N, C-alpha and C positions, 0 to 999 in steps of 0.2 A: 537470518538464523537458520541454528542448524538442528533439523529435525527430521527427524524419525520419518521418511516419504513412506506413505500410507496409500496405497495403491487401489482405494475401491470400485473395486471389476465392475459391480454393478450399477455405482450411481452416476450417472449423470453423461448421460456419452452426447453426442449431439443431437438430439432431436428438439424437437420443437413444441413447446408448452406453453400458456396461456402465464404469464405472470399474474399471481395472486392481486391485483391494485381494488379490488371494492375485498374487505375481511371480512362482508356480512356471511362473503362464502363458506369461513372457516368451520362456521358453527355447526353444520352436514355435513363437514368433511369428512372423508377417512382415511384409511391406508388403501382402501382395492380404490380409490377414485387417483391415490398420490403413485400408487404402482402404474396407474394407466398412464396419465399426464405425464409424471416420466419418465415415461417407455422403459423403466424395470423390468419388466417382465417372468418377475416373481411367481413361482405356483403357492396358489393357496395351500397354505399346511405343510409347506416344505420347512426344512430347517432355517435356512437367512432367511423368507419371508416370517415365520417365527420372531426371528431375532430383527430383522428391520421397521416392522410393527412394532413391535416391540417399543424400538429409540421415539419413532414417530409418535406414538403414541403419548407419551412421559411429553415428549416436546407440543402438543398440540393444546396438552393439557397446559405448561407453562406457560405460552403465549395465551388462550385465551381467558388465562389469569393478567397474566400483567396487562392486556387489555380493554379490561375490566379497571382499572385502577387512574388511571390515568396520568401519567407518570410526563406528559411531557412529549414523548415517543410510541410509535405504534411499533409490532415485529407483526411477522408473520411465520408463513406455511415456505418454504422455499429449499434448491438445492441438496442445501445441509441438513432436512431437516428428519433424518434416516439412522445420519453417521454415529460414533460414535464421537465422544472427545478428542480423541488423540486425530481421528481423525480426520477431525472437521482443524487440527494443527499443521496439516501436514497442505493446508491450502494457506497460512503463512507464508516462512522466509527470510523470516529478520530474526538473528541470538541478540539475544539478554546480553552484554556488557558487553558488546562489539562494539561500541564507540569504544570504553576503555581502553582494550584493546590496540583500535588501532591509533591508538594516541601515542603508545605503548613499541606499537610494533612497526605493522603496514607497509608501504611498499615506500622504497631509500625512493624513489623521483619524484614524489612527490608536490603534487602542482597543489594543493595548499594557499589561497591568497586569504590573507589575515584581513579578522571585518576590521573596519572602522567606525569605533563607535561615537567622530565627532560630528559625522553626518545624519548621527540618527534627529529628528523633525519630536519635541512632545507627542505626548497621543492626544492628544485637541485639537495638534495638528494634522495632522492624517487623514485620511480618507472618514468619514464615520460605516463606511462600509465598498465592500468590489468585490470583482464577480470579475476573473482572466477567462470567463468563459465564453460571458458576454464582448468582447477585444478580439476573441476570432486567432488566439493565439495556445486555447487547448486542443489537441485533437480527440476523438472519441476513447470511449472509457474500451479495454479490454478485458483475457479473461486466460489469467496466469495456469489454469487447471490445476491438475493434481501435479503438479509443480512445486518447489519452495521457489521463483523466482521472483514472490516479491517485491525485492530491491533491486533485479534488474529494469519489471516493467516501470518502478515508482522514479530511478535515474533515466530512466526510456525518457516517460513523461516529461520532466522536466526538461532534458536538454531541450525536446520538441516547444516546449512553450519558448523558455529563451533562445531559441532560433526566430522562432517565429516574434518573437515581441525584438524583437532586431534588427530584421527582415520585411519582414509585410508579405513571409512565409512562409506555412503550417505541411511540414512532412512527416508518415508515422516513420519512426525512423523500427530500424530494427533490434528489435527483444532478443530474438535469438542469438544474434551478433553480442549484447551487449553480459546473458550471461553467460554463455559458454569462448568467449572470448576476455573476463576482465580477470588478470592476474590475482591470486589471493597465497600470495607466498605463505605467509603466515596462520591459515585458518583463522582469519579475522570472520568471525559472522559467523562460518562453517566454511563449507572448503567448496563455493562457490558452486555453479549453475544450477537444478535442487537443490542442494543441499547448502544454502544462503552463501550470502555475504553482504557491504555494503556501498549506499550509495555511493559514498565514497571512495572505494576503490573503484568504483563501475564507472565515475569520475578522473579520478587519476587514469586507469584510460584509455578512459576515448581524446586525454590530453600529450598521450604520453607515445598512440597510434598512429596509424594516417586517420582517423575520423570514425563514425557509423554511415555503413546503411544502410540505405530504404528496406522498409518491410517485405516489397515487391524484388531485391535481393534476395532477400533469408528471412524463407517467414520462422515463425512460429513455430518446430512442430516436435515440441516437450509440454503437449495438452496433457496426454496422460502420467506422466514423468521421467519420461524417458530421458536420460541422461545424453549430449549429445559432443563431440569435440567441436576447435576453433577452429571449420574446413570455410573460412573466406570465396564461395564461388569462384572460379573466374574467371574474368574478368572487370569486377565486380569491384565499382571503382567508390570510394568516401565519395557521399554528400555533404557531410558539414565536418568540422569539427570545432576545437571547442580549448582558451586554455587553460581552466582549470577551475576553480572551485572555491567556494567561502562558507565557512564551519559558521551559523551563527552561535553567540555565547550560550552553553545550552541553562538551560530552566531560569530563562528573562526574556516576558514580556512585550516589552517597547523594545528590542531589537528586534526581536522574531514579528511584532506587528508596524516593524518599519523594512523589515524587508518583503513580504507577504505585499504589505500595499506600492513599494516603491522595486522590486528587481522580479517579482513576478513567482505563480509556483514551485515554489518547499518541498524538499524531498523531504517527508518530515518519518520518524520511529515513531510507535504508537502499541498500545499496549488495545487488540483486538483481542483477547480471548473469549467478548461477551457478545463480540456486533455479527453473529453469523443470521439470526435472527429477524437484522430489522429491517422494519419495512418502508417509513417514512415522521420527518416530526425533529428535534431535538437531542441530541440520547446522551445521558450520562450515569449509563448503566455499567463506567466503568471503578473496578477498584481501585477507590483513593490511597489505599492504605500501603498494601502490598502491589499497584500496578506488575501487568508482567508487557516485557514489553517484546512485542513477539512480532512485529510487522511495521514495514514498510510500504508508505500509503503517497502520495503525495496534496500539501496544500493550497489551495487554488483561492482562496478569498475566503475573507469575514462582513459580517453581516448581522443585520437585529435587528427580531420586530417589532410589530409596532408597539405592544404593554410592553417592549422594552430588555429583550431576552436577547441577550447573546447568543452569536454562534459561529465557529467557524465553517469553512467549506471542506470535502476532503476529497478528495476522490481515490476512491479504489481498485482495485485488477481482479475482483468478482463481476465479472462484467454487465453489463448493465441494464440487466431485469432482474440484479440484488439488487436493496434499497429504490435513492432517490435518481432511478437512470444508471447509478451505478455511481454515485455519491452517498454518504453521512454527512451532518451536520450533528457536528459536538461542544457539545456546550463551553460557551464561552462568559469567564469575568475579566474585567482590569486589574483581579488580585491574583490572576493566574502564578506568579512567581511568586507565591504565597503558599499557595494548595498543593503540596508536596506529597510524596508519599516516597514510602522504599525499596523496591525491587529488588527484593532481598536473597532472590538466586539465579544469580545474570548466570552462571556454571551448567542455568538444564540446555542440554545441547550440546556440552559440551564444548564450551567457548573455548576464547582460546588458552591453551595452558597457563594455571594461576591466577586468572580473571576470575575471582567468588566474593570478592567485597562485596556487601550491598549497596547498590547507589542510591543518591538520590533523581528522584525525579516527577518535573513539576505540571501542573493542565490535567486541564479533562484528558484521560485515560494518556498521558503520561507526555501530551502532544508538544507541550515545553525542552525535552530532556536532546533529541539528538535530532540537528538542520542542516540543513545545504544548499544554497544553489551555484546555479554554474556563469562562473567570469565571460566573458570572449568568445559565445557562441556566434558560428558566421559557417555560408557555403564555405567550401572547399574550392578558391579559385576563383575568377570573376565573378562568375555566374554557376559554376556546381557546376560538375565534369560529365553529369546525364540529363535529357530532358525533363 
């Protein structure tokens, strides 16, 4: 998603702070505490202090009011709590309308493998729950920071999991390489890098190139929103390769469930507009009438509470201090294919030229709309070039 990146200079530097697990703390929590805990260093009475305190006080009151209603999920104060709405959006990075645009433009040498619905099992034949984290194929949660590179983090994590599922070896791959080397010639979903793109274009890049490096070979250097060039370090050799990707039929529940159960983690697009304060529980707070698809993340499983409440398990890229150790559970129902809304502003953020028609999106936060998984993930060479 192409979004004007707002660098909040005083927001969240690399400081150590206690994630607020005990929500009772919020009853006596103040901006003075927040200013210290999050290392903002704002001087009391300064114009910036007054501005941020105003955002914080409104957010704290909203969070407390929400938590008093027992709606199924809890919210908290975190690194986003002193930001404006536009500043929060700079932590997304996936453009509405990008899927439609990719259909029409995209890369000429696309490596998309058509979805084979003949292999789908009835829902009754699928596992009642699955969590790929417990199978050792999901790496640690990362933090995209102020760069709109969620699309690169989602695609990188999906490749990591596919390689681990196929080979038994779990690597941390270079999100920096994915963010700044994947071409986006038609500006689909943004212009690349911190200005957004799509997971499908990222997968095309890996399939058409020599493969991906590991994180230690080219670490992430764009936390503060600084753009980069595709400068592969001298002597660095790719560790993994893929053949391509498969796009799951949009807005269809059964193919999505089959893919998640059988293929592993999936790169997905969602409306994360109301996710910033999420603490725990099963979230159902998106606008389902006019959802705003604006963020790329990874579905890693699904499950069901003892009372029958169903949910998706979704990995985010806002650090492990956010949500449930970096994850969010979204409400799930077997009827999600008919629980749809219209994204009426697909052109927001100047998506691909001409893509202004509203698009239909289904599922909680639009989770069924735009999803894909990796095909043919493997090591480069018999044992890979690097130890």
